[in-house]
C-alpha positions as CSV (number, residue, x, y, z in Angstrom):
1,X,42.9,19.5,-16.8
2,X,39.2,19.2,-17.5
3,X,37.1,22.4,-17.1
4,X,33.4,23.1,-17.5
5,X,31.6,26.4,-17.1
6,X,27.8,26.4,-16.4
7,X,26.5,29.8,-17.3
8,X,23.4,31.8,-16.3
9,X,21.6,29.2,-14.3
10,X,19.3,29.8,-11.4
11,X,21.5,28.2,-8.7
12,X,19.9,26.8,-5.5
13,X,22.4,25.5,-2.9
14,X,20.8,24.2,0.3
15,X,24.2,24.1,2.2
16,X,25.0,27.8,1.8
17,X,21.4,28.9,1.3
18,X,22.4,30.7,-1.9
19,X,19.7,31.2,-4.4
20,X,20.0,33.3,-7.5
21,X,21.5,33.6,-11.0
22,X,25.1,32.5,-11.1
23,X,27.8,30.7,-13.0
24,X,29.7,27.6,-11.8
25,X,33.2,26.9,-12.8
26,X,34.3,23.2,-12.5
27,X,37.9,22.0,-12.7
28,X,39.0,18.4,-12.4
29,X,35.7,17.3,-10.9
30,X,35.5,20.0,-8.2
31,X,33.4,23.2,-8.0
32,X,36.0,26.0,-8.0
33,X,34.0,29.2,-8.4
34,X,30.3,30.2,-8.0
35,X,29.6,33.7,-9.0
36,X,27.6,35.8,-11.4
37,X,29.2,36.6,-14.8
38,X,32.3,34.6,-14.6
39,X,34.7,35.5,-17.4
40,X,36.6,32.2,-17.7
41,X,37.7,30.1,-20.6
42,X,36.6,26.5,-20.2
43,X,36.8,23.3,-22.2
44,X,33.0,23.3,-22.4
45,X,30.3,25.8,-21.6
46,X,26.8,24.7,-20.7
47,X,24.1,27.3,-21.2
48,X,21.7,27.1,-18.2
49,X,19.8,30.3,-19.0
50,X,16.2,29.7,-17.9
51,X,17.2,26.5,-16.1
52,X,17.7,25.6,-12.4
53,X,21.0,24.3,-11.1
54,X,20.8,22.0,-8.1
55,X,23.2,19.7,-6.4
56,X,22.9,16.2,-7.8
57,X,20.1,14.4,-6.0
58,X,20.9,11.8,-3.3
59,X,18.5,8.8,-3.2
60,X,18.7,6.7,-0.1
61,X,16.4,3.9,-1.3
62,X,17.1,2.1,-4.6
63,X,16.8,-1.6,-5.6
64,X,19.5,-2.5,-8.1
65,X,18.3,-6.2,-8.5
66,X,22.0,-7.0,-8.9
67,X,22.9,-9.8,-8.4
68,X,20.3,-12.4,-9.0
69,X,17.6,-10.5,-10.9
70,X,19.4,-8.5,-13.5
71,X,16.6,-9.1,-16.0
72,X,14.9,-6.4,-14.0
73,X,17.8,-4.0,-13.4
74,X,21.6,-4.0,-12.9
75,X,24.2,-1.5,-11.6
76,X,24.8,-0.1,-15.0
77,X,21.1,0.5,-16.0
78,X,20.2,1.8,-12.5
79,X,23.1,4.2,-12.8
80,X,22.0,5.4,-16.2
81,X,18.4,5.8,-14.9
82,X,19.7,7.8,-12.0
83,X,21.7,10.1,-14.2
84,X,18.6,10.6,-16.4
85,X,16.7,11.6,-13.3
86,X,19.3,14.0,-11.9
87,X,20.4,11.6,-9.2
88,X,24.2,11.5,-8.7
89,X,24.4,9.3,-5.5
90,X,22.2,6.4,-4.5
91,X,22.1,3.9,-1.7
92,X,21.3,0.3,-2.9
93,X,19.3,-2.0,-0.8
94,X,20.6,-5.4,0.2
95,X,17.7,-7.8,-0.6
96,X,19.4,-9.2,-3.7
97,X,19.8,-12.8,-4.6
98,X,22.0,-13.7,-2.7
99,X,21.6,-11.0,-0.1
100,X,24.4,-8.5,0.6
101,X,25.5,-9.9,3.9
102,X,29.3,-10.2,3.5
103,X,32.3,-8.2,2.3
104,X,32.7,-10.5,-0.7
105,X,29.1,-9.9,-1.8
106,X,29.2,-6.1,-1.2
107,X,32.5,-5.8,-3.0
108,X,30.9,-7.4,-6.1
109,X,28.4,-4.5,-6.5
110,X,31.0,-1.8,-5.5
111,X,33.4,-3.0,-8.2
112,X,30.7,-3.4,-10.8
113,X,29.3,0.1,-10.0
114,X,32.8,1.6,-10.4
115,X,33.1,0.2,-13.9
116,X,29.5,0.5,-15.2
117,X,27.6,3.2,-13.3
118,X,27.8,6.8,-14.3
119,X,26.8,7.8,-10.7
120,X,28.0,7.0,-7.2
121,X,26.5,3.8,-5.8
122,X,26.7,3.0,-2.1
123,X,25.7,-0.5,-1.0
124,X,23.9,-1.3,2.2
125,X,24.6,-4.5,3.9
126,X,22.0,-6.8,5.4
127,X,21.5,-6.8,9.2
128,X,21.3,-10.6,9.4
129,X,23.0,-13.4,7.6
130,X,21.1,-14.4,4.5
131,X,18.5,-11.9,5.7
132,X,16.9,-14.7,7.7
133,X,16.5,-12.7,10.9
134,X,18.5,-15.1,13.0
135,X,22.1,-14.1,13.3
136,X,23.8,-10.7,12.9
137,X,26.2,-10.1,10.1
138,X,29.9,-9.3,10.8
139,X,29.6,-5.6,11.5
140,X,33.4,-5.3,12.2
141,X,34.4,-6.6,8.7
142,X,31.7,-4.8,6.8
143,X,32.3,-1.4,8.5
144,X,36.1,-1.8,8.0
145,X,35.4,-2.4,4.3
146,X,33.5,0.9,4.2
147,X,29.8,0.0,4.4
148,X,27.9,3.1,5.5
149,X,24.5,1.6,6.2
150,X,22.8,-1.6,7.1
151,X,19.2,-2.7,6.4
152,X,16.9,-5.6,6.2
153,X,14.9,-3.8,3.6
154,X,11.9,-5.6,2.2
155,X,11.0,-6.6,5.8
156,X,11.8,-5.9,9.4
157,X,13.8,-7.9,11.9
158,X,10.9,-9.3,13.8
159,X,12.9,-10.5,16.8
160,X,13.0,-7.4,19.0
161,X,15.9,-8.7,21.0
162,X,18.0,-9.2,17.8
163,X,17.0,-5.8,16.5
164,X,18.2,-4.3,19.8
165,X,21.6,-6.1,19.3
166,X,21.8,-4.8,15.8
167,X,21.2,-1.3,16.8
168,X,23.8,-1.6,19.6
169,X,26.3,-2.8,17.0
170,X,25.4,0.0,14.7
171,X,25.8,2.6,17.5
172,X,29.2,1.1,18.4
173,X,30.4,1.4,14.8
174,X,28.8,4.8,14.2
175,X,26.9,3.5,11.2
176,X,23.3,4.0,9.9
177,X,20.5,1.5,10.1
178,X,17.7,1.9,7.5
179,X,14.4,0.3,8.7
180,X,11.6,-1.0,6.5
181,X,8.8,-0.9,9.2
182,X,6.5,-3.9,8.7
183,X,5.2,-6.3,11.2
184,X,4.9,-9.4,9.1
185,X,2.7,-11.2,11.7
186,X,0.1,-8.6,11.0
187,X,0.4,-8.2,7.2
188,X,-1.8,-11.3,6.6
189,X,-1.2,-11.4,2.9
190,X,-2.4,-7.9,2.2
191,X,-1.8,-6.3,-1.1
192,X,-3.2,-2.8,-0.7
193,X,-4.4,-0.4,2.0
194,X,-7.1,-1.8,4.2
195,X,-10.0,0.4,3.4
196,X,-13.2,0.5,1.4
197,X,-11.3,0.4,-1.9
198,X,-9.8,-2.9,-0.9
199,X,-13.2,-4.2,0.0
200,X,-14.6,-2.9,-3.3
201,X,-11.9,-4.7,-5.2
202,X,-12.2,-7.8,-3.1
203,X,-8.5,-7.6,-2.1
204,X,-6.8,-8.3,1.3
205,X,-5.7,-5.1,3.0
206,X,-2.6,-3.9,4.9
207,X,-3.6,-1.8,7.9
208,X,-1.6,1.2,9.1
209,X,-0.8,-0.6,12.3
210,X,1.5,-3.0,10.3
211,X,3.9,-0.1,9.9
212,X,3.1,1.9,13.1
213,X,3.9,-1.0,15.5
214,X,7.4,-1.4,14.2
215,X,8.1,2.3,14.1
216,X,7.0,2.5,17.8
217,X,9.2,-0.4,18.8
218,X,12.2,0.8,17.0
219,X,12.1,4.5,18.0
220,X,12.3,3.2,21.6
221,X,15.2,0.9,20.7
222,X,17.0,3.7,18.9
223,X,16.7,6.0,21.9
224,X,17.9,3.3,24.3
225,X,20.9,2.3,22.1
226,X,21.9,5.7,20.7
227,X,21.9,4.3,17.2
228,X,21.3,6.3,14.1
229,X,18.0,4.9,12.7
230,X,16.5,5.9,9.4
231,X,12.9,5.0,8.6
232,X,12.3,4.1,4.9
233,X,9.2,4.9,2.8
234,X,7.0,6.2,5.6
235,X,3.3,6.0,4.6
236,X,1.1,6.6,7.6
237,X,0.1,9.6,9.7
238,X,0.9,7.4,12.8
239,X,4.5,7.0,11.6
240,X,4.8,10.8,11.3
241,X,3.5,11.3,14.8
242,X,5.8,8.7,16.3
243,X,8.9,10.0,14.5
244,X,8.1,13.5,15.7
245,X,7.9,12.3,19.3
246,X,11.1,10.4,18.9
247,X,12.9,13.5,17.7
248,X,11.6,15.5,20.6
249,X,13.2,12.9,23.0
250,X,16.6,13.4,21.3
251,X,16.6,10.0,19.5
252,X,18.9,9.9,16.4
253,X,16.0,9.2,14.1
254,X,15.5,10.3,10.5
255,X,12.8,9.5,7.9
256,X,12.1,9.5,4.2
257,X,8.9,9.5,2.1
258,X,8.4,8.6,-1.5
259,X,6.6,10.7,-4.1
260,X,3.9,8.0,-4.7
261,X,2.9,8.1,-1.1
262,X,2.4,11.9,-0.9
263,X,0.8,12.2,-4.3
264,X,-1.4,9.2,-4.7
265,X,-3.9,7.5,-2.4
266,X,-5.9,4.2,-2.6
267,X,-8.7,6.3,-4.2
268,X,-6.5,6.6,-7.3
269,X,-6.2,2.9,-8.0
270,X,-8.0,2.2,-11.3
271,X,-9.1,-1.4,-10.6
272,X,-6.7,-4.4,-10.6
273,X,-3.6,-2.5,-12.0
274,X,-0.5,-3.7,-10.3
275,X,1.5,-0.6,-11.3
276,X,-0.3,0.8,-8.2
277,X,0.9,-2.1,-6.0
278,X,3.8,-1.2,-3.6
279,X,4.8,-1.9,-0.1
280,X,3.9,0.0,2.0
281,X,0.7,0.5,0.0
282,X,-1.0,3.7,-1.2
283,X,-2.8,5.0,1.9
284,X,-5.7,7.4,2.6
285,X,-5.9,11.1,1.7
286,X,-5.4,11.9,5.4
287,X,-2.1,9.9,5.5
288,X,-0.9,11.6,2.3
289,X,-1.6,15.0,3.8
290,X,0.2,14.0,7.0
291,X,3.3,13.0,5.0
292,X,3.3,16.4,3.3
293,X,2.9,18.2,6.6
294,X,5.8,16.1,7.9
295,X,7.9,17.3,5.0
296,X,6.9,20.8,5.6
297,X,7.6,20.9,9.4
298,X,10.9,18.9,9.2
299,X,9.6,15.6,10.8
300,X,10.3,13.9,7.5
301,X,13.9,14.6,6.5
302,X,14.1,13.5,2.9
303,X,12.5,12.3,-0.3
304,X,13.6,8.9,-1.7
305,X,12.2,6.7,-4.4
306,X,12.2,3.0,-3.3
307,X,13.0,2.4,-7.0
308,X,11.8,-1.2,-7.5
309,X,12.0,-2.3,-11.1
310,X,10.0,-5.4,-12.3
311,X,9.4,-6.8,-15.7
312,X,6.2,-6.1,-17.6
313,X,5.2,-9.8,-17.4
314,X,5.6,-9.8,-13.6
315,X,3.5,-6.7,-13.2
316,X,0.7,-7.9,-15.5
317,X,-0.5,-10.5,-13.0
318,X,-2.8,-8.1,-11.1
319,X,-2.7,-7.2,-7.4
320,X,-2.8,-10.7,-6.1
321,X,0.0,-12.2,-8.1
322,X,2.3,-9.3,-9.1
323,X,5.3,-8.3,-6.9
324,X,5.3,-5.1,-4.9
325,X,7.1,-2.0,-6.2
326,X,7.4,0.8,-8.8
327,X,10.3,2.6,-10.5
328,X,11.1,6.1,-9.4
329,X,14.7,7.3,-10.2
330,X,13.7,9.1,-13.4
331,X,10.6,10.8,-12.1
332,X,11.3,11.8,-8.5
333,X,12.4,15.3,-8.9
334,X,9.7,16.3,-11.4
335,X,7.0,14.7,-9.3
336,X,8.3,16.4,-6.1
337,X,8.6,19.8,-7.7
338,X,5.2,19.6,-9.4
339,X,3.3,18.4,-6.3
340,X,5.2,20.1,-3.5
341,X,6.8,23.3,-4.9
342,X,4.2,24.3,-7.4
343,X,1.6,23.0,-5.0
344,X,2.9,25.3,-2.2
345,X,4.0,22.8,0.4
346,X,7.7,23.4,0.0
347,X,9.9,26.1,-1.4
348,X,12.5,25.1,-4.0
349,X,15.2,25.5,-1.4
350,X,13.4,23.1,0.9
351,X,13.0,20.6,-1.9
352,X,16.8,20.8,-2.5
353,X,17.3,20.2,1.2
354,X,15.0,17.1,1.2
355,X,16.5,15.6,-2.0
356,X,20.1,16.7,-1.9
357,X,21.6,17.9,1.3
358,X,19.7,16.0,4.0
359,X,20.1,12.6,2.5
360,X,23.8,13.2,2.0
361,X,24.2,14.2,5.6
362,X,22.2,11.2,6.8
363,X,24.4,8.9,4.9
364,X,27.6,10.8,5.7
365,X,28.8,11.5,2.2
366,X,30.3,14.5,0.6
367,X,27.4,15.5,-1.6
368,X,24.3,17.6,-1.8
369,X,25.9,21.0,-2.1
370,X,27.2,23.4,-4.6
371,X,29.7,25.2,-2.4
372,X,33.3,25.8,-3.6
373,X,35.5,22.8,-3.0
374,X,32.6,20.3,-3.2
375,X,32.6,17.5,-5.8
376,X,31.0,18.6,-9.0
377,X,27.8,16.5,-8.7
378,X,25.2,18.7,-10.3
379,X,21.8,18.4,-11.9
380,X,20.3,21.1,-14.2
381,X,16.5,21.1,-14.5
382,X,13.9,22.8,-16.7
383,X,11.2,23.6,-14.2
384,X,9.5,26.1,-16.6
385,X,8.0,23.8,-19.2
386,X,5.7,20.8,-18.7
387,X,6.2,17.3,-20.2
388,X,4.4,14.0,-19.8
389,X,6.0,11.1,-18.2
390,X,6.6,8.4,-20.8
391,X,8.0,5.1,-19.4
392,X,9.3,4.2,-22.9
393,X,11.9,7.0,-22.5
394,X,13.2,5.4,-19.2
395,X,16.7,4.1,-19.2
396,X,15.8,1.7,-16.4
397,X,14.9,-1.8,-17.4
398,X,11.7,-1.3,-15.4
399,X,8.8,0.6,-16.8
400,X,6.4,-0.1,-14.0
401,X,5.0,3.3,-12.9
402,X,1.5,4.5,-12.0
403,X,2.5,8.0,-13.3
404,X,2.6,7.2,-17.1
405,X,1.1,10.1,-19.0
406,X,1.1,12.5,-16.0
407,X,2.0,16.1,-16.8
408,X,5.0,17.3,-14.6
409,X,7.6,20.0,-14.6
410,X,11.3,19.2,-14.2
411,X,12.9,17.6,-17.2
412,X,16.6,17.0,-16.6
413,X,18.8,18.8,-19.1
414,X,22.3,18.0,-17.7
415,X,23.6,15.7,-15.0
416,X,27.3,15.8,-13.9
417,X,29.1,13.4,-11.6
418,X,32.5,14.5,-10.4
419,X,32.5,17.0,-13.3
420,X,31.7,14.4,-15.9
421,X,28.7,15.1,-18.1
422,X,26.7,11.8,-17.6
423,X,23.4,12.9,-19.0
424,X,22.5,15.6,-21.6
425,X,19.2,16.2,-23.1
426,X,15.8,15.9,-21.4
427,X,12.8,13.7,-21.2
428,X,10.2,16.1,-22.5
């Protein structure tokens, strides 16, 4: 019997709404007691005095690059990076090479994750075969295997009739669809937000309507079909308004936002630096403020990363040539705490809801809580002392971040998955 006692931490549990100094006693991977001053002998005692104990983070948007691009990342390194960032469960996107469109392909990553990843990895399946947007995948077989979510992430299903059929299938199977909202017919080769900064840099822009049009289409389809639809990496004020309206109608719609979209804007892009190139792009200050307001009022349900690792060579090509995407697993909690909690947008409890409980509920997994009987997926943070983000300390293969050198609060001191200590130390 393996036992761990976490002593004297400031415990924040969004499921029970408990917040205060307490001890946690873990036995065989399960939380058995949560109470102040527990007098129990354990195999190991972790001193959390001055630290904050949260449920392990649940990230609904991660690119493993496995299979096909394992020079950028793989299940093992992504899992290690997740543990380093306090993430104990993650949802992997299907746009790998080849795409995750069958049980055989999904089972590859599930088996690899079980043997190599220190955290829980859930794999989405594609919505269409080979992600070509032409024929739906076999929902029956994939759901029977245990797939919890479907997505065409990296793009949208542009055929509205086919998307409607996909949502009907998802509704019939009670599964989740994660939508990357982008009208490819309107993107026109854009590489950053369409504004005066793009014009100043001489770069083609991506307008807000590229995202908003698909959000508008799909909230209508979600309401009609009754499907559970989750919008990935929302970036525009228009998306926030459309999602709020959809929720008012009773549509089963949820949404996420990434730290880079509520912290940075196109004004922060220092010239032709592709570490600031992501899709959707960094938008305006008004958009970033709308995203924070959406988090505050509950329109936006959770914070995810869109962790998208690339090699240094790939990202050195400037905005026109470099691929979209930045890494985020190892910085999301610190960035969110520093910007949102210290900045006064959210309370610490609300942050835990957005990063732990809500994403777990959206995906339908037993996670995001510190209640007795729950799996011992736990992250312990130092929110008191600042540190500077250093990509060279990342366990991800990708170092591509616009936040290098940024001062933040929230070094991860301990991460536990099913009661196993999978990260110990800190990145300060």
